[in-house]
C-alpha positions in Angstrom: 0.0 0.0 0.0 1.4 3.4 -0.9 1.1 6.3 1.4 -1.8 8.6 0.3 -0.9 11.8 -1.5 -2.5 15.0 -0.4 -3.9 16.7 -3.5 -4.1 20.4 -4.4 -7.6 20.7 -3.1 -6.6 19.7 0.5 -3.6 22.1 0.2 -6.0 24.9 -0.6 -8.4 24.0 2.1 -5.6 24.0 4.7 -4.3 27.3 3.5 -7.8 28.8 3.8 -8.3 27.4 7.2 -5.0 28.6 8.5 -5.4 32.0 7.0 -8.7 32.4 8.9 -7.0 31.3 12.1 -4.2 33.7 11.7 -6.6 36.6 11.0 -8.8 35.4 13.9 -11.9 35.5 11.8 -14.5 32.7 11.4 -16.2 31.6 8.2 -19.3 33.4 9.4 -17.2 36.6 9.7 -15.9 36.0 6.2 -19.4 35.7 4.8 -20.3 39.0 6.5 -17.3 40.7 4.8 -18.4 39.4 1.5 -21.9 40.8 2.0 -20.5 44.1 3.0 -17.7 44.8 0.6 -18.2 42.3 -2.2 -16.6 38.9 -2.9 -13.6 40.3 -4.8 -12.4 42.6 -2.1 -13.2 40.2 0.8 -11.6 37.2 -0.8 -8.5 38.8 -2.5 -6.0 38.2 0.3 -7.3 34.7 0.9 -7.1 33.8 -2.8 -3.5 35.0 -2.9 -2.6 33.0 0.2 -4.3 29.9 -1.3 -2.5 30.4 -4.6 0.8 30.6 -2.8 0.1 27.5 -0.8 -0.9 25.5 -3.9 2.1 26.6 -6.1 5.0 27.1 -3.8 7.8 24.6 -3.7 8.4 23.4 -0.1 11.8 24.2 1.4 14.0 21.3 2.5 13.3 20.5 6.2 16.0 21.3 8.7 16.9 19.4 11.8 15.8 22.1 14.2 12.5 22.3 16.1 10.8 24.1 13.2 11.5 21.4 10.6 8.9 22.4 8.1 9.5 25.8 6.4 6.7 28.4 6.1 5.0 28.8 2.8 6.3 32.0 1.1 4.1 35.1 1.5 2.0 35.8 -1.6 2.2 39.2 -3.4 -1.3 40.5 -3.2 -3.3 43.7 -2.7 -3.3 42.9 1.0 -0.4 41.0 2.5 -1.6 37.9 4.3 0.0 36.5 7.4 2.5 33.8 6.6 1.1 30.3 7.2 2.3 28.9 10.5 4.7 26.0 10.3 4.2 22.8 12.4 6.8 22.1 15.0 9.6 19.7 13.9 8.5 16.8 16.1 5.4 15.0 17.2 5.0 12.3 19.8 2.1 9.8 19.6 0.9 7.2 22.1 -1.2 4.5 20.4 -2.3 0.9 20.3 0.0 -1.4 18.4 -1.0 -2.0 14.7 -3.8 0.6 14.9 -2.9 2.7 11.9 -2.1 2.2 8.2 1.4 1.1 7.6 2.5 4.2 5.6 0.3 6.9 7.1 3.0 8.2 9.5 5.8 8.3 6.8 3.5 10.1 4.4 2.6 12.7 7.0 6.3 13.2 7.8 7.1 13.7 4.1 4.3 16.2 3.6 5.0 18.4 6.7 8.7 17.7 7.5 7.7 16.6 11.0 9.5 13.7 12.7 6.9 11.5 14.3 7.7 9.2 17.2 5.1 6.6 17.9 5.1 4.6 21.1 2.7 1.8 21.9 0.8 1.1 25.2 0.3 -2.6 26.2 -3.2 -1.9 27.6 -5.6 1.0 28.0 -5.1 1.2 31.8 -1.3 1.8 31.3 -2.0 4.6 28.8 -4.7 6.2 31.0 -2.3 6.1 34.0 0.6 7.7 32.1 -1.5 10.4 30.6 -3.3 11.0 34.0 0.0 11.4 35.8 1.0 14.4 33.6 4.3 15.0 32.0 4.1 12.0 29.6 5.8 14.0 26.8 3.2 12.8 24.3 1.1 15.1 22.1 -1.6 12.7 20.9 -3.3 9.6 22.2 -6.4 7.6 21.5 -8.9 7.6 24.4 -12.3 5.8 24.1 -15.2 8.1 23.6 -16.7 7.2 27.0 -13.7 8.7 28.8 -13.7 12.1 27.0 -15.9 13.9 29.5 -13.9 12.6 32.5 -10.6 13.5 30.9 -11.8 17.0 30.1 -13.0 17.4 33.7 -9.5 16.3 34.9 -7.8 18.8 32.6 -6.0 16.1 30.7 -6.9 17.4 27.2 -6.7 20.7 25.4 -9.3 22.0 23.0 -8.6 21.3 19.3 -7.8 24.1 16.9 -10.8 23.6 14.6 -9.4 26.0 12.0 -6.6 23.5 11.4 -9.0 20.6 11.0 -11.1 21.3 8.0 -11.3 17.6 7.2 -13.8 17.4 10.1 -16.3 18.0 7.3 -15.6 14.4 6.1 -17.2 12.9 9.2 -20.6 11.3 8.9 -23.5 13.3 10.3 -23.8 11.3 13.5 -20.2 12.0 14.3 -20.1 15.7 13.7 -21.2 16.5 17.3 -21.3 13.4 19.4 -23.0 13.4 22.8 -19.7 12.6 24.6 -18.0 15.7 23.1 -20.4 18.3 21.6 -18.9 20.1 18.7 -15.9 17.8 18.8 -14.3 20.4 21.0 -11.7 18.1 22.5 -11.6 15.0 20.3 -12.2 13.7 16.8 -13.6 10.2 16.3 -11.1 7.7 14.9 -12.6 4.2 14.7 -15.7 2.5 16.0 -16.7 -1.0 16.7 -19.6 -3.3 17.7 -19.8 -5.9 20.4 -21.7 -9.1 19.9 -21.2 -12.9 19.6 -18.9 -15.0 17.5 -19.2 -18.7 17.2 -17.4 -21.6 15.4 -19.8 -23.1 12.8 -17.6 -26.2 12.6 -18.6 -26.9 16.3 -22.0 -25.5 16.4 -24.2 -26.4 13.5 -27.3 -24.4 14.4 -27.6 -20.7 13.7 -27.2 -18.5 16.7 -29.0 -15.2 17.0 -29.3 -14.3 20.7 -27.2 -13.3 23.7 -28.7 -16.5 25.3 -26.0 -18.5 23.5 -23.5 -17.3 26.0 -25.6 -18.9 28.8 -26.3 -22.2 26.9 -25.2 -25.1 29.1 -24.5 -27.2 26.0 -21.4 -25.1 25.4 -20.1 -25.3 28.9 -16.3 -24.9 29.1 -16.2 -23.4 25.6 -17.7 -20.0 26.3 -15.5 -16.9 26.5 -16.6 -13.6 28.0 -14.8 -10.2 27.5 -12.8 -9.2 30.6 -14.4 -5.8 30.6 -16.9 -4.9 33.2 -18.9 -2.4 31.1 -19.1 -4.9 28.2 -20.0 -7.9 30.4 -22.7 -6.0 32.3 -23.8 -4.5 29.0 -24.7 -7.8 27.5 -26.5 -8.9 30.7 -28.4 -5.6 30.9 -29.4 -5.9 27.2 -30.7 -9.4 27.9 -32.8 -8.0 30.7 -34.2 -5.2 28.6 -32.3 -2.4 30.5 -30.1 0.4 29.4 -26.3 -0.4 29.3 -25.9 2.9 31.1 -28.3 2.3 34.0 -27.3 3.4 37.5 -30.3 1.6 39.1 -29.1 -0.6 41.9 -31.9 -3.1 41.4 -31.2 -3.4 37.7 -27.5 -3.8 38.3 -28.2 -6.5 40.9 -30.3 -8.3 38.4 -27.5 -8.2 35.8 -25.0 -9.4 38.4 -27.3 -12.4 39.2 -27.5 -13.2 35.5 -23.7 -13.1 35.2 -23.3 -15.3 38.3 -25.6 -17.8 36.6 -23.3 -17.7 33.6 -20.0 -18.0 35.4 -19.9 -21.8 35.8 -20.2 -22.2 32.0 -17.4 -19.8 31.2 -14.0 -21.1 30.0 -12.3 -17.7 30.5 -12.7 -14.0 30.9 -10.3 -12.3 28.5 -9.7 -9.3 26.2 -7.9 -11.6 23.7 -11.0 -12.6 21.8 -8.9 -13.1 18.7 -6.8 -15.7 20.5 -9.8 -17.6 21.7 -11.3 -17.8 18.2 -7.9 -18.6 16.6 -7.1 -21.4 19.0 -10.6 -23.0 18.7 -10.8 -23.6 22.4 -13.8 -21.4 22.7 -16.8 -22.1 20.5 -19.0 -19.2 21.6 -17.2 -15.9 22.2 -18.3 -12.5 23.5 -16.4 -10.5 20.9 -15.6 -7.2 19.2 -16.8 -7.4 15.6 -13.6 -6.0 14.1 -11.5 -8.5 15.9 -13.6 -11.3 14.4 -12.9 -9.8 10.9 -9.2 -10.2 11.6 -9.6 -13.9 12.4 -11.6 -14.8 9.3 -8.7 -15.4 7.0 -7.3 -18.0 9.4 -10.6 -19.4 10.7 -13.3 -19.0 8.0 -15.7 -21.1 10.0 -16.1 -18.3 12.5 -19.3 -16.3 12.2 -20.2 -13.0 14.0 -23.6 -11.6 14.8 -25.2 -8.7 16.6 -27.9 -10.4 18.8 -31.5 -9.8 18.1 -31.9 -8.1 21.5 -29.3 -5.4 20.4 -25.6 -4.8 21.1 -23.0 -2.2 22.0 -21.3 0.3 19.9 -18.0 1.9 21.0 -15.5 4.2 19.5 -11.9 5.5 19.9 -11.0 9.1 19.5 -7.9 11.2 18.7 -7.1 13.9 21.3 -4.3 16.2 22.2 -2.8 15.8 25.6 -2.5 18.8 28.0 1.0 20.1 28.1 1.7 19.4 24.4 4.8 21.0 23.1 3.7 20.5 19.5 0.2 21.8 19.1 0.3 22.8 15.5 1.7 19.5 14.4 -0.8 17.6 16.6 -3.8 19.4 15.1 -2.4 18.9 11.5 -1.9 15.2 12.2 -5.5 14.8 13.4 -6.7 16.6 10.3 -4.5 14.4 8.2 -6.0 11.3 9.8 -9.5 12.6 8.7 -8.4 12.8 5.1 -10.7 10.5 3.1 -7.8 8.4 1.6 -5.8 8.3 4.8 -8.9 7.2 6.8 -9.5 4.5 4.3 -5.9 3.3 4.5 -6.3 2.9 8.2 -9.5 0.9 7.9 -8.1 -1.3 5.2 -5.1 -2.1 7.4 -6.8 -2.7 10.7 -10.3 -3.8 9.8 -12.1 -1.2 11.8 -14.7 1.1 10.3 -14.0 4.8 10.7 -16.7 7.5 11.0 -15.4 9.1 7.8 -18.2 9.3 5.2 -15.8 10.6 2.5 -13.6 7.5 2.9 -16.1 5.0 1.9 -15.3 4.9 -1.9 -11.6 4.0 -1.0 -12.4 1.2 1.5 -11.9 -2.4 0.6 -15.2 -3.8 -0.6 -14.7 -6.9 1.5 -14.7 -4.8 4.6 -17.8 -2.8 3.6 -19.6 -6.1 2.9 -18.7 -7.6 6.3 -21.5 -7.1 8.8 -19.1 -7.7 11.7 -17.4 -4.5 10.8 -20.0 -2.5 8.8 -23.4 -3.5 10.1 -26.6 -2.5 8.3 -28.4 0.7 9.4 -31.2 -1.4 10.9 -28.7 -3.2 13.1 -26.9 0.0 14.1 -30.2 1.4 15.2 -30.3 -1.3 17.9 -26.9 -0.6 19.3 -26.3 1.3 22.5 -23.2 3.4 23.2 -21.5 3.3 26.6 -21.5 6.7 28.3 -19.5 8.2 31.1 -21.3 7.5 34.4 -19.2 9.5 36.7 -19.1 8.3 40.3 -21.9 5.8 39.5 -19.4 3.8 37.5 -18.2 2.4 40.9 -21.4 0.5 41.1 -20.3 -1.6 38.1 -16.8 -2.0 39.3 -17.9 -3.2 42.8 -20.2 -5.8 41.4 -17.6 -6.9 38.8 -15.1 -7.5 41.6 -17.7 -9.5 43.5 -18.4 -11.6 40.4 -14.7 -12.3 39.6 -13.7 -13.0 43.2 -16.6 -15.2 43.9 -17.4 -13.4 47.1 
């Protein structure tokens, strides 16, 4: 796979967005100027800046902290402010193998920014490092449910929307999600579903319900995700309750259902891929995109969203408080929202992104896989996990009770 090229249109969009940021005017202000003085007068300096951005030959990056050279100032009736250059470095903290193989190198080539990518072994490690402060990272990938909590704790800085024009590529439901209205602190990256996978070589009947994970016929071959929100989520859905309930009686009922299931469970694990690959588990509580990754090796595996409904989750891109490279960080997030870059990420890792403009560039096999890209009617039955604040402890306490057997 070749790294995606950024065409002239995206260059012009970026030049326009950054000109507006430098002049501290919004698109609404720009429209007001057009109405007042006419399009030619209002747009002359912007057109000159965009022309310069589209035609100038980039300077060779240096080894200093400002590695990418500024675009030369255009000669125009009004002299525009030179476009800001990104800082020379960018530090990203991400999951392993959670990005297209040449996305970073193509970003480095375009902007002259040296990107250092480190990988966290699990989400708790990442959250602890970011939460402690002074991590040295600029960008990380928190789950959507944690954005409100991280904002309250002061762990994130607002995004510079003027540097992220590719936000327009997002599907309508992702333009202003409930966890982060207006995408003020985050941009959605990838989303997934949680349901049930099973091995059709072991189980000949068609499964369609969460009840399969409580079926005594599969005792010792059932795997449940070692994630208390996901585990309680499936139990709450079976009972007809919200996956975000804070009702003690409803949570107690869910705990009782999980306790009934426990003697049947082979293992609680986040390695659903390993369970499906090994064949030790026949019925697996699983993330749909993980199942997609298993299919080339185990084509007998089938995934479904239960008739009762399922869970939808998403990861985001956010800039960490204390960042030393804010321009580069915002530009990287914008780059990740480019249609072809977003598609390159999906094609590599098998997760669907929220990028509507990327769909024409995504592998048809991924688009056709209901585990990754479920139909609208199925999506309508999905619930998204929300931040529950202090009430989250109710889930954690009951989960510890379940796992300890107390």
